[in-house]
N, C-alpha and C positions, 0 to 999 in steps of 0.2 A: 432335628434339634441338635444343637451343639452343646457338648458338656465340657466344662473345664477339666484340667488334668487331675485335680483333687477328687472330683466326682467319678472320673473314669477309674481311678485307683480304688476308690471305695466299692465300685461295682465289681471290679476284679476280685477283691477280697471277699465280698458277699458270695460270689459264685464259687470261689475256692472253698469257703466254709459251709456251703449249703449241702444238706443231706439228700436233696432232690437231684434228679438228672439235670445235666447242664442246660438242655434245651427248655425243659419245663421251668427252670429258674429264670432263664432269659425271657421266656414268654411272660412270666409274672412281672418282670422288671420292664418289659416293653422294649427290649434291646434286640435287634436282629443278630442272628448268630454270626453272620459274616463280619458285621461291625465289631463284635466282641473279639473274634479271632484276630482281626487286624490290630485292635488295641493290645491284645495279649502278646502277640508276636513282637510288637514294638516295645512292650514293657519288659519282656524277657531279654531283648537284645540291648536296650538302652537304659533300662530302669525307669524311674518315675519321669525323668526328663523326656523320654520318648513319647509320653502321652500328651504333650503340649500340642496345640493346634499348629498345623503347618500351612504356610501360605501357598496358595495355588498359582502364584505368579512364577514365571520362569526365572531361573537364576541369572540368566543373561538374556538381554534383548538384542536380537540380531541387528535391528535398525538403529541402535544407539549411536549418537554422534561421538566420535572419539574425543578423549580429553584434550588432545593437542588442538583439535579443531574448535572445541569449546573455548579454549584459552584465546585462540585467534579472534573468535567472535567477540569476546569480552574486550579485547584490546581495540578492535575496530569500533566498538560502541563507545569506548572512552575517547578515541580519537575524533569521532564524529557524533557528539552528543545530540545534535539537532535531528539526526535521522531516526525515523520511527522503526519499530521492529520489521514492518513490511519493507521499508527502504533498505534496512541493513541486510535482510535476507537476500534481496535482489542484488545489492551491491557486492555482497560476499560471493554469491554464485558467479557473477560476471567477472569479478577481479581475481578470485582464487580458483575458479574452475571446479568448485565443490558445492553440490546442492545442499541447501538447508531450507526448511520451510519457515514461513512466518510464525507459525505456532511454536515451533522449536525455539526460535530466537526469542520470542516473547517469554516463554517459560524460563529460559536461561537468564535473560536480563532481570526477570522478576526475582529469581533466586539470588541474584547479586544486588538486588535493590537498585537497579538502574532504570526502572520504569517510573517516570514522573508524570504528573498531571499536565495537560497542555496549558499553555499560558493564555489560551483564548478558547472560546466556544465555537465549534464548527457548526454551521447551519446545514441541516440536511437538505440535499437538492430536491427539487420538485420532480415531477414525472418527466420522462425523456421527451426530447423533441421528436415529433412524429416522423417527419421527412428527414431521415439521417443522410448526411453527405457520405460519399463513397470514395473520394479521392482528395488530395490536397488541392488548394486553390479553387475549389468548387464554390465555396462560400466563405466570406470573411465577416466576422462580427466586429463591431466598433462601438466605442462609448468613451465618455469622459469620466474622470474621477478627480476629486479634490485633494490637494496636498498643500500643506502650509510651510512657508519659510519664514522664520521669526524675523520681524523687522521689515519684511518685504511684502507679506500678505499671502493671498491664495494663488496657487498655480494649478493648472488643469492638465492632466495627463491624457492625451489622446492616443489610443492603442488600436492596432489592427491585429486581430487574432484569427488564425486559420481554424475554421470550425471542425474540420476532420481530424487534425493532428494536435490542436491546442497550441500550435507554434506561434510565438509572437513574431509576426512578420515585420512590423515596424511600429515605432512609437515616437511621440514628440511631446515635450513639455512646453505648454503654451501659457500665455498670460490672459488669453480670452478663449471663448468657446464659439467662435464664428465659423461660418461655412468655409472660409479660407483656411482655417486651422485643420478642418477635416480633409480638404483637398490636398493640403500640404502633406499630411500623414499618409493619405492614399498614394500620393506620388512616390513617397519613400517606399511604400509597400510594393508598388508596381515595379519599381527599379530593383528592389532587393529580390523579388520573386522571379523576375524575368518576364512577367506578364505584360510588360509594356512593349515587348517585341511584336513585330508584325506577324511572325509565324504562329503566334498563339491563337488557336481557333476560338476558344471560349474564355472570356475573362471572368473573374470571380463575381458572384452576386454579393451585394453588400447588405448585411442585416444590421439594423440599428433600432433605437427606440424612436420616440416622437419628439425629441428635443428640438428647440428652435433651429439649431444649426443643421439638423438632419432633414427638416421639412422645407428648408430655404430653396428658393428658385435657383440661386446660383449653383448650389450643389447638384440639383437635378440636371441643369444644363451641362455641367462638367462631366457627370456620369454618362449622360447621353453621348457626349463627344468621345468619351473613352470606350463606349460600347459596353457599359456595365449596367446590369439590372440592380434595382434597389427594392428591398422589402423591409417593412417596418413591423415591429411587434405590436400586439394589441395594447391600448392604453392601460396603465396600472397593472401590467402583467410582466414584471421583469424576468420571470422564468424563461420567457422566449429567448432572451439573451443571457441565459444562465451561465454559459461557459465564460463569457467575459466578465460577468458579475463575480463569478468565483475567482477569476484571475485577480480582480481588484482586491478581493478579500485576502487572498494568498500574499499578494504584494504588500498590502498594508500591515499584515501581521508580522512581516519581517522588517520593512524599512522604517515603520513608525515607532520602532523601539528606541530611536534616537531623535534628537532635535536637530534642525538644520537652520543655519544662519546665512547661508549663501546659496543661490540657485544652482551654482556649479556643483556644490557638495551633494545636493539632492539629485541632480542629473547623474552624477557619477555612481551614486548608490543605486539608482534605478537601472543604469546600464549593467552594473555588476549582478544585480538580481535577475535581470532579463537573461543574461548569459547563463547563470546558474539554472534558471527555470527551463530554458530551451535545451540545454546540452547536458545537464547533470542530474536534475531532479526527476526521479521516477514517478510517473503519473499513473495512478491506479486504474483510472477509467480507460486507459489505452494499453492495458496488458502489462503494466509496470515497465513501460518503455519511456524514454524521454520524448518530448514533442519533436525534437530534431530527428530522432530515429524514424518516427512515423512520416514526418514531412519529407525527408530525403529518401524514403523507401528502404531503410535498413531494418525495419521492424521484423519482417518475416524471417530473415536470416538470424537475427538475434534470438527470437523465440525458438527457432529450430535448434540453435546451439544450446540454449538453456535446457530444452527437452533432452538433448543428447547427454549433457552433463548430469541431469537428474538420473537418467537411466544408468549411466556408468557409476555414479555414486552409490546408488542402491545395490547394484551388482557387487561393487567392491565391499560394501558393508556385509552383504550376505555371505560372500566368500570368506571374509575375516571371521564371521561368526562360525561358519562351518569348520574352518581350520582350528579354531579354539576349542570347539566341541569334540573334535576327532580325538 
């Protein structure tokens, strides 16, 4: 049981004024002798103020982020307000060579009132795809999505996404959704990836839904000619193509914040976001790497470097704490 300072002082005075032996007095009050002696020593040394409860927390935390680093984090958050605490933590670690955790960044931004509610609701992903890919260009996901240009009508974005790395291999803005549009996008993807070369042993499998352009005979003949297999998801089950569906949501959350009056403006916006998505946006599901890092095989080296930075940062904080405590 905890006693406030006023009650501790009253107990001390009762014991001092009691005609009974100290231990018998303490037994009647229900106070352990060791506790009383500790109170009494503090009372004699510091007066009534010494009886106040003392926090059990340490005076200094060895792993506390230095104030200078905190200020740099806040400045980075103000420079890049679109980044989440997770993305800020990874970007700071990569660019400054100093490890900070996502939780630390969140608490710091929360204290500075820099955490805002998202402008959209993120749909939670369904269960994972059972047969996971193990390397880039093993399987490509493809689909169309709708985008409107005011005064021109609807346009259809055809995308080829690498299943393993989430890298956008190729895309094309189309006016229709025919099999020809699909083969045109696949041609761009084969050229960009180098999979159109004769030396490539295995060409990517294509994963799509059951749209009219994907079940067309012309597409089947084209794929057979290129030596590519084609698998399709179950009807009414978009989770099978969940990665490209998620890409569509991510894309639209950004580019549909504006209206477009010319197809060229929309195309330029898509190109800019594809570049950002592939090369600068940290993807949580692939270890907070960018899709390009995974697609081009840089991921393992980056993760090893981050682990080294984390170890060095923690050692540095521990040494700083020990030197201050000495």
